[in-house]
N, C-alpha and C positions, 0 to 999 in steps of 0.2 A: 172785642172780650165783651164776657162778659159782667155787666153791675149791676149793683142792688142799686136805691137809692136815695139815700140816707137825710135827713135833717144836715142838710150846710153840703156834703160829698156822696160825692160814687164813689161805692167799697166793691172793688172786683173780686171777687170769687171765682172758686171752683169747687168739679166735685165730682167723685166717681164711686160706680156702684149704686144698685137698690139693696131695698127691707128699710129697716125703721132707720132712722135719722140720725146720723151723730154729728154739732153742730165743734168744731174744733174756733178756740181762739186764742191766737199765742199772745208771746210776749213783746215787752217792751225793746231787747236787745234779737229780735225774727221778724219774721212776716210768714205769711203762708207758708213758702215755703218747711217749716220746719218742721210738717206737719207731715213727708212726705211718707215714712216709716211708718209710720199709722194711717195715711191715707193709702198705701195699698196690704197694707192689712186688715184692715177695716172694713173694705168695700169689694171681700168676698163675698162679703152679707151682710153688707149695711147702706145705708145711701149714705157718704162720707164728703159734708163739706170743711173747705175751709177758706180765711176771706181774707185777706189784708184790709187793716184798722184805718181809720181815716191818718192821713200822715207820712204813710210806708204804700211808694208807689209800684204796681201799676192803679190803686187805690188814690181819689184822688187827696192835693194840700193842700189845707185848707189855712187863705194867709188872718184871716182873722182868731187871734189867741182864744176867742169865744169858743169858736168852732171845737174846743179837745175839754176833756174832762172825763169823768167818773158816764155822768150820765147819758153824755154821749156813749161811752163804752157800753152800757147796757144798751139801749134806745139801739142802735147801729147793730147788737145778735140779730135785735127784732125786728128789724126793717130786712139783713139777710133770709132769717127764717120763712116771713112774709110775704116777700119778692117769690118762694121758688113755692111759698100755697103747702108751707108748714107748719101744723098746729099747735104739735110736738116732736123736744128733740131729745136724746140724751145731749146735753154739754160738757165740756170738756175745755179746761181753761192752762195757762200754767204762768205760773207767774203775775203779768199786767191781766193774762187773759182770765190764770183763776181767784184775780181780784172778780173782777164782768162777772166772772161765772160764779157768785156764793151773792152778789149780788144782785146778777136773777134770776137769779130762785130765790129772792126777799122780793123781789115786787114782780115775776110772771113766773110762778110757778105750776099756773096753770100748763102752761105754755114747757113744761120744764118734764123729761120721763126719768132725769135722775142727772145731778151734777160731779162732776169730777173737780176741783180744784189743785191745780196740781202749784207747789213751791208757792203757797198765795203766803202774802203773812209781813212782807218785809219793809221796816217801816211801821205798823202796824202796834206794836208794844210803847205806851206811852214815853217809857222814860227816853227814848229812841225819838223818840216822834220831831221834834223840832231839831234836830240833829239833820233826820233824814229831810225833812226838808228844805234845808239850811241847803242841801249838797243839791238835790233833785235843782234847785233855784238856780245854783252854779254853775251843774252841768250841764241845759239845757241851753243856756247862755253859750256854754261853752259850745255846745254842736251850732245852735246858729250864726256863731262868728268864725265858724272856721268849718265843721263838714266831719263825718265820720276818717277823713284822715287827718285832721291835725291827732294822732295821736288814742284819742278815745275809744281808733275799734280794738288794737292793741291792749288798752288801760284795760277793756270790758273783760278781752281770752284770757287776759292771762289774772283776771280777781282769783280770788280765797277761792270761791265760790261757786268758779265755770276751768278751774285747770284742772280739774275730774277729767272733764273731756281730753284733754291736749295727751295726759297721759295716756288715756286709756286707749285713744283714738283721733294717734294725730293728724290722719287722713280724714277723716269724719268733718276735727277740729276747724283743719286748713280750707273745705268748704263751706262753715257756720263763716269763717273769720273772712272768708272775697265775698260773702253775700252779708256779712257786716257795712261791708265798709259803702257797698253797695246805697246802702239806706239815705234819705233825704236826709243832712241834719236838717233842716228850719221843721221839717215832719214832726218829727222825735226828738227839736227841743222843745218844740214848743207842746209836744204829748209827755215831753219829763218835766215840764214846767209844769205845763195843768192838769194833769191827772193826774200823774204819779205825784206827785209835790203839795196839788188840793185837795189827794184825795183824803176821804175818811180815812181813822182808826179801824179797822175791822171790830175793837175793844168797842169801841162806839155803840156796834150794831148787837149787841146783848139780847137786848129784847126781842129782836124780830128773829132774830136766830133758833131762841127756844122757842117760837111758833114756829119756824120750819119746819116742815116733815115730808120734806122732798128730798126721796135713799142717793146720800152723799155718799160716795168713796173722795177719803183726804190724803192725797200724796206728799212724800217727802222726803230726802235726801237727805240721809244720817248728818251730812258736812253743810247744807243748806244752812245757818246759825243760823239767816239773821227769820228765816223763814219755822220753824220748831215752837220756839214756846207759843207763837201765833196758833200753833197745830194743834197741839193738847190744848190748848181753849179752847178752841172749835170743839174738838173733840167732845170736850168737856159741854159745854153746851148747845151743842145740838142735836135733837133729838133721835135721828135716823142716817145718824155717821159712822163709817168704818172709818182706821187709818193707816195705809200702808205705807212705812219706812224703809227705802231702800238701803242697805249697807251700804256704806263706803260710797257714796254717791250724792253731788253734788246739787249746783242750781237743775241745769236744763237735764233733766231726769229722762224724757220723752228720749232727745238723743246719746246720754251714755249710755243707760240700759233698756234700747228698744224693745227689746224680746221679752223682761222680765215687766215694760215697762205696757204695752201691748197684751202678756197673760193677765196679768190682774186687773186691768180691765174689763175684756171678753170677760174675766170669771163677774165681776161685779154688774153688770151689761144681763148677763144672763142668769142670776139670781135675782134682779126688778124684774125679768122680762119675766120668772115662772114665778113671778110673785112671796120670791121668798126673800123679800131684804125689806122686814119686818120691824116696827115699833118695837122696842125692847121694853 
């Protein structure tokens, strides 16, 4: 198996295709496999890389809670690119991965051809942050104690921002649920507690975001309520960003609407590569 060495963990990755590179960073309730539709589509013209975050086998599951968090998430993305000898890539992330994508753009703009943070921002509005953090701590403890087969998978799959996938694509939802149940309870529990539950509010990054000029496509479903306010804020403060909102769509936008998602990204990448995504 191919692994990239990061601080305190080996990261399993896969790649397909050749050309300009795209790095895909998955969400909390997923792993590298949730990018399969994008890997197959974009590898026709791009070099596509997807990896499993620390805590998600076949990547390592560190025992030390200090080896989880937003700083490690960004450093891991950099580690994968450097391991592959890639100096610059399109960075695409969903939810937890979208958060890492934004922070990657702030900390490593020289390594980003563009950014696509999709479904990013849950827990960021200040009025919601305390409750969000408390929920993350409780969910993390439950995952560590019970794993995904203790009811967490069913709760996640039927959540108000995820039930859309089941309604649109029952077969795809069933496959997603089977993969979800395979995740490490300890790895995802520590991720929930120390990454999800302790990460910054995106609103706290306003000064840095206003200076970040990397071409950015914000992506959110119009039924992904916890993320809409944050994405409107991001559109207001990012100087080189566009906002694409997909109708009648929840959180797992790349699974719910893969054709529309892929088309939006392909158009965005092409515009950036032709030098036409310019500061307004």
